C-alpha positions as CSV (number, residue, x, y, z in Angstrom):
1,X,0.0,0.0,0.0
2,X,1.5,3.4,-0.9
3,X,2.6,5.7,1.9
4,X,0.1,8.5,1.8
5,X,0.4,11.4,4.2
6,X,-2.8,11.9,6.2
7,X,-4.4,15.3,6.0
8,X,-4.8,17.5,9.2
9,X,-8.5,16.8,9.0
10,X,-7.9,13.0,8.9
11,X,-5.6,13.2,11.9
12,X,-8.2,15.2,13.8
13,X,-10.9,12.7,12.8
14,X,-8.7,9.7,13.9
15,X,-7.8,11.4,17.2
16,X,-11.5,12.0,17.9
17,X,-12.5,8.4,17.6
18,X,-12.9,6.1,20.6
19,X,-11.8,2.9,18.9
20,X,-9.1,2.1,16.3
21,X,-9.0,-1.0,14.3
22,X,-5.3,-1.1,13.5
23,X,-2.1,-0.2,15.4
24,X,-1.8,1.3,18.8
25,X,-4.0,3.8,20.6
26,X,-2.9,7.2,19.3
27,X,-1.4,9.8,21.5
28,X,-3.5,12.8,20.6
29,X,-1.2,15.7,21.4
30,X,2.5,16.4,21.7
31,X,1.9,17.2,25.4
32,X,0.4,13.8,26.0
33,X,3.4,12.1,24.2
34,X,6.0,14.1,26.1
35,X,4.4,13.6,29.5
36,X,4.3,9.8,28.8
37,X,8.1,9.9,28.0
38,X,8.8,12.0,31.1
39,X,7.4,9.2,33.3
40,X,9.9,6.6,32.0
41,X,12.7,5.7,34.5
42,X,15.4,6.5,31.9
43,X,14.0,10.1,31.5
44,X,16.0,11.1,34.6
45,X,19.3,10.5,32.7
46,X,21.1,13.3,30.8
47,X,20.4,13.9,27.1
48,X,22.5,12.2,24.5
49,X,24.6,14.6,22.4
50,X,25.7,13.6,18.9
51,X,25.2,9.9,19.6
52,X,26.9,9.9,23.0
53,X,24.6,9.1,25.9
54,X,24.2,6.6,28.6
55,X,20.6,5.6,27.6
56,X,21.4,5.6,23.9
57,X,24.4,3.4,24.4
58,X,22.5,1.1,26.7
59,X,19.8,0.8,24.0
60,X,22.3,-0.1,21.3
61,X,23.9,-2.7,23.6
62,X,20.6,-4.3,24.5
63,X,19.4,-4.5,21.0
64,X,22.8,-6.0,19.9
65,X,22.4,-8.6,22.6
66,X,18.8,-9.4,21.6
67,X,19.9,-9.9,18.0
68,X,23.1,-11.8,19.0
69,X,25.4,-9.3,17.2
70,X,28.6,-7.8,18.4
71,X,27.6,-4.2,17.9
72,X,24.7,-1.9,17.0
73,X,24.2,1.7,16.0
74,X,21.1,3.8,16.4
75,X,19.8,5.7,13.4
76,X,17.1,8.3,13.3
77,X,15.5,6.7,10.2
78,X,15.6,3.2,8.7
79,X,16.1,4.5,5.2
80,X,19.5,6.0,6.3
81,X,20.4,2.9,8.3
82,X,19.9,0.6,5.4
83,X,21.5,2.8,2.8
84,X,24.6,3.1,5.1
85,X,24.7,-0.7,5.6
86,X,24.4,-1.5,1.8
87,X,27.1,1.1,1.0
88,X,29.5,-0.4,3.6
89,X,28.9,-3.9,2.2
90,X,29.0,-3.0,-1.5
91,X,31.7,-0.3,-1.5
92,X,31.5,1.7,-4.7
93,X,29.2,-0.9,-6.3
94,X,31.9,-2.6,-8.4
95,X,31.5,-5.8,-6.3
96,X,28.0,-6.3,-7.7
97,X,24.4,-5.2,-7.3
98,X,22.0,-5.4,-4.4
99,X,19.6,-8.3,-4.8
100,X,16.1,-7.5,-3.4
101,X,12.5,-8.3,-3.9
102,X,10.6,-6.0,-6.4
103,X,8.0,-5.4,-3.7
104,X,10.5,-4.5,-1.0
105,X,10.5,-1.2,0.8
106,X,13.9,-0.3,-0.6
107,X,12.7,-0.9,-4.2
108,X,9.5,1.0,-3.8
109,X,9.5,3.6,-1.0
110,X,12.8,5.3,-1.1
111,X,12.6,7.4,-4.3
112,X,15.5,5.6,-5.8
113,X,17.9,6.4,-3.0
114,X,19.9,3.2,-3.5
115,X,20.9,4.4,-7.0
116,X,20.7,8.2,-6.6
117,X,22.5,8.6,-3.3
118,X,24.6,5.5,-3.0
119,X,25.5,4.9,-6.6
120,X,24.5,1.2,-6.2
121,X,22.3,-0.9,-8.4
122,X,19.3,-3.0,-7.5
123,X,18.7,-6.5,-8.9
124,X,15.1,-7.8,-8.7
125,X,14.6,-11.3,-7.4
126,X,11.3,-13.0,-6.7
127,X,7.7,-13.1,-7.8
128,X,4.7,-11.0,-6.7
129,X,3.4,-11.8,-3.2
130,X,5.9,-14.5,-2.5
131,X,9.2,-14.3,-0.7
132,X,12.1,-15.3,-2.9
133,X,14.0,-18.5,-2.5
134,X,17.5,-19.8,-2.7
135,X,16.7,-21.3,-6.1
136,X,15.7,-17.8,-7.2
137,X,19.1,-16.5,-6.2
138,X,20.8,-19.3,-8.0
139,X,18.9,-18.3,-11.2
140,X,20.1,-14.6,-11.1
141,X,21.9,-13.5,-14.2
142,X,24.8,-12.2,-12.1
143,X,26.3,-12.5,-8.7
144,X,25.1,-9.8,-6.2
145,X,27.4,-8.2,-3.6
146,X,24.6,-8.4,-1.0
147,X,21.1,-9.9,-0.7
148,X,18.4,-8.2,1.2
149,X,15.6,-10.2,2.8
150,X,12.6,-8.2,4.0
151,X,11.0,-9.9,7.0
152,X,8.1,-9.9,6.5
153,X,7.5,-8.8,2.9
154,X,5.0,-6.1,3.8
155,X,3.6,-5.4,0.3
156,X,3.4,-9.2,-0.3
157,X,0.8,-9.5,2.4
158,X,3.3,-9.4,5.3
159,X,4.5,-12.9,4.2
160,X,7.5,-14.7,5.6
161,X,9.5,-17.5,4.0
162,X,9.6,-20.9,5.6
163,X,12.4,-21.2,8.1
164,X,14.1,-23.9,6.0
165,X,14.0,-21.5,3.1
166,X,15.6,-18.7,5.1
167,X,18.3,-21.1,6.2
168,X,18.9,-22.1,2.6
169,X,19.1,-18.4,1.5
170,X,21.7,-17.8,4.2
171,X,23.7,-20.9,3.1
172,X,23.6,-19.8,-0.5
173,X,24.9,-16.4,0.4
174,X,27.7,-17.8,2.5
175,X,28.6,-20.4,0.0
176,X,28.9,-17.8,-2.7
177,X,30.7,-15.1,-0.7
178,X,27.6,-12.8,-0.7
179,X,26.6,-10.7,2.3
180,X,23.1,-11.2,3.6
181,X,21.2,-8.2,5.1
182,X,17.8,-8.5,6.9
183,X,15.4,-5.6,6.5
184,X,13.8,-6.3,9.8
185,X,11.5,-3.3,10.1
186,X,9.0,-5.8,11.5
187,X,11.4,-8.4,12.7
188,X,10.0,-8.2,16.2
189,X,6.6,-9.2,14.8
190,X,8.2,-12.1,12.8
191,X,9.8,-14.1,15.5
192,X,6.6,-15.9,16.8
193,X,5.9,-17.3,13.3
194,X,9.4,-18.9,13.1
195,X,9.2,-20.1,16.7
196,X,12.8,-18.9,17.0
197,X,14.6,-16.3,19.1
198,X,15.5,-13.0,17.5
199,X,19.2,-14.0,17.8
200,X,18.5,-17.3,16.0
201,X,17.0,-15.4,13.0
202,X,19.7,-12.7,13.0
203,X,22.4,-15.3,13.1
204,X,21.6,-16.2,9.5
205,X,22.5,-12.7,8.3
206,X,25.6,-10.5,8.3
207,X,23.6,-7.4,9.3
208,X,20.2,-6.7,10.6
209,X,18.0,-3.5,10.7
210,X,15.1,-3.2,13.1
211,X,12.6,-0.4,13.5
212,X,11.1,1.1,16.7
213,X,8.1,3.0,15.4
214,X,6.0,0.2,13.8
215,X,5.1,-2.7,16.1
216,X,6.9,-1.2,19.0
217,X,5.0,2.1,18.7
218,X,8.0,4.4,19.2
219,X,8.2,7.9,17.8
220,X,10.9,7.1,15.2
221,X,14.3,5.5,15.0
222,X,16.0,2.2,14.2
223,X,19.1,0.2,15.0
224,X,21.5,-1.5,12.6
225,X,23.4,-4.4,14.1
226,X,26.3,-6.5,12.8
227,X,30.0,-7.1,13.2
228,X,32.0,-4.4,15.1
229,X,34.1,-3.4,12.1
230,X,31.0,-3.0,9.9
231,X,29.3,-0.9,12.5
232,X,32.4,1.3,12.9
233,X,32.4,1.8,9.1
234,X,28.8,3.2,9.3
235,X,30.0,6.4,11.1
236,X,30.9,8.5,8.0
237,X,27.8,7.4,6.2
238,X,25.6,8.3,9.2
239,X,27.0,11.8,9.0
240,X,26.6,11.9,5.2
241,X,23.0,10.8,5.5
242,X,22.2,13.5,8.1
243,X,21.9,10.9,10.9
244,X,24.4,12.5,13.3
245,X,21.6,14.4,15.1
246,X,22.4,16.7,18.0
247,X,20.1,14.8,20.4
248,X,17.8,11.8,19.9
249,X,16.5,11.3,23.4
250,X,12.7,11.3,22.6
251,X,13.2,8.6,20.0
252,X,15.5,6.6,22.3
253,X,13.1,6.8,25.3
254,X,10.1,5.7,23.2
255,X,12.2,2.8,21.7
256,X,13.1,1.7,25.2
257,X,9.4,1.9,26.2
258,X,8.4,-0.1,23.2
259,X,10.8,-2.9,23.9
260,X,9.7,-3.1,27.5
261,X,5.9,-3.0,26.9
262,X,5.2,-4.2,23.4
263,X,7.8,-6.7,22.4
264,X,6.3,-9.3,24.8
265,X,2.9,-8.9,23.2
266,X,3.9,-9.9,19.6
267,X,2.8,-13.5,19.8
268,X,-0.6,-12.6,21.2
269,X,-1.0,-9.9,18.5
270,X,-0.3,-12.5,15.9
271,X,-2.9,-14.8,17.3
272,X,-5.4,-12.0,17.4
273,X,-4.7,-11.2,13.8
274,X,-5.3,-14.8,12.8
275,X,-8.6,-15.0,14.6
276,X,-9.9,-11.8,13.1
277,X,-8.7,-12.8,9.6
278,X,-10.6,-16.1,9.9
279,X,-13.8,-14.2,10.8
280,X,-13.4,-11.7,7.9
281,X,-12.6,-14.5,5.4
282,X,-15.9,-16.2,6.2
283,X,-17.8,-13.2,4.8
284,X,-19.1,-13.9,1.3
285,X,-16.9,-12.4,-1.4
286,X,-14.3,-11.2,1.1
287,X,-10.7,-12.4,1.0
288,X,-7.7,-12.2,3.3
289,X,-4.1,-12.5,2.3
290,X,-2.4,-14.6,3.4
291,X,-5.2,-16.9,4.4
292,X,-3.6,-17.4,7.7
293,X,-1.5,-14.3,8.7
294,X,2.1,-15.0,9.4
295,X,2.5,-12.0,11.7
296,X,0.1,-9.5,13.4
297,X,-0.9,-8.0,10.0
298,X,-2.6,-9.0,6.8
299,X,-4.4,-7.7,3.8
300,X,-8.2,-7.6,3.5
301,X,-9.6,-7.6,0.0
302,X,-13.2,-6.4,-0.5
303,X,-15.6,-6.2,-3.5
304,X,-15.7,-2.4,-3.5
305,X,-14.3,0.6,-5.3
306,X,-11.2,1.8,-3.5
307,X,-12.3,5.5,-3.5
308,X,-15.8,4.5,-2.3
309,X,-14.5,2.3,0.4
310,X,-12.1,5.0,1.7
311,X,-15.0,7.4,2.0
312,X,-17.1,4.8,3.8
313,X,-14.2,4.2,6.2
314,X,-14.1,7.9,7.0
315,X,-17.8,8.0,7.4
316,X,-17.6,5.2,9.9
317,X,-15.1,7.3,11.9
318,X,-17.5,10.3,11.9
319,X,-20.6,8.4,12.6
320,X,-19.5,5.6,14.9
321,X,-16.2,6.8,16.3
322,X,-14.5,3.6,15.0
323,X,-11.3,4.3,13.0
324,X,-10.9,1.7,10.2
325,X,-8.2,3.7,8.5
326,X,-8.1,6.1,5.6
327,X,-6.3,4.1,2.9
328,X,-7.7,1.7,0.3
329,X,-6.0,0.7,-2.9
330,X,-6.9,-1.4,-5.9
331,X,-6.9,-5.1,-5.1
332,X,-4.9,-7.5,-7.2
333,X,-6.8,-10.4,-5.7
334,X,-10.4,-9.3,-6.4
335,X,-10.9,-7.7,-9.9
336,X,-12.3,-4.2,-9.4
337,X,-12.0,-4.6,-5.7
338,X,-10.2,-2.8,-2.9
339,X,-7.4,-3.8,-0.5
340,X,-6.8,-2.5,3.0
341,X,-4.1,-3.5,5.5
342,X,-5.0,-4.5,9.0
343,X,-2.3,-4.4,11.7
344,X,-3.1,-5.6,15.2
345,X,-1.7,-3.5,18.1
346,X,-2.8,-2.5,21.6
347,X,-5.9,-0.6,20.1
348,X,-7.4,-4.1,19.6
349,X,-8.0,-4.4,23.3
350,X,-10.9,-2.0,22.9
351,X,-12.9,-4.2,20.6
352,X,-13.6,-7.9,20.0
353,X,-13.5,-9.7,16.6
354,X,-17.2,-9.5,16.2
355,X,-17.0,-5.7,16.5
356,X,-14.4,-5.6,13.7
357,X,-16.6,-7.7,11.4
358,X,-19.6,-5.6,12.1
359,X,-17.7,-2.4,11.4
360,X,-16.5,-3.7,8.0
361,X,-20.1,-4.9,7.1
362,X,-21.3,-1.4,7.9
363,X,-18.6,0.2,5.8
364,X,-19.5,-2.0,2.9
365,X,-23.2,-1.1,3.3
366,X,-22.2,2.5,3.0
367,X,-20.3,1.9,-0.2
368,X,-23.3,0.2,-1.8
369,X,-25.7,2.9,-0.6
């Protein structure tokens, strides 16, 4: 689903609701957000300055330990983190291209930064709505310098490869002298599906990126973890990509809070997504993708015009105070239909699955009106 900036009116409408289908309960004002951060135990510590701070370094060390990597570096934005990682692994690009899925975030959402800023070249691997395989890598027309695996493949329905396939991809990379990087923006959410620890998953790769503002609900920020030498080599690229911010403490505090409060909830959120998806898939003409969600998120495909469905979703917010979202795009599963993404977070504590089904039925009735 394309990243569309919400309008001020939509933000006000969302904040005025009493229930939200996806994500976490929103903090309605900057004051509310700041006061919540001020209550955290780490808030009594000094501010970090240009990447040097007791709380920041503790966060980097803790995430490195969670991922089983020797070192980690905090970045203000995942785009910068991954561009820096790929530039370090690829050098000037003469070692080969970056192999990545055509539906990946790097390929779609970064305005060609890989090529325009890093001077690197992407090499597409894999088919629509399916994670690529080691066999796909073996069929590439040239050897890449690095392979990027997005866990999960968000635009492919938040799908994950089978564990055995991920192991095979790792083995192919190591056997061919190719670096493996995990785009783990939602890695926290992926671990329950694999039934493995975060360190078990990360051990398959040379470097791992994780995000703090998606499933963990932080303000922004990310960490890139890997070997010490690789992390050391990120420093000039962090500066070049405007990542050496004077202070990052609000992001760092919210990341710490997300790890503490929301990381333990990932398995339960996945189970809730699966139960809701089963209820929605039982409605005539409705489809969910994948049929059984791999993580806490999935696609819902409805027999409705996308523009009409979007207006119905906004009307549900105005009329019933239930925020179903504000984005609907053309479905590639139902001809002439619409697709919306559903992501389970702590907002789901305010409604039961039957409420979610009833709300979507009501929205569909508004579309047909």
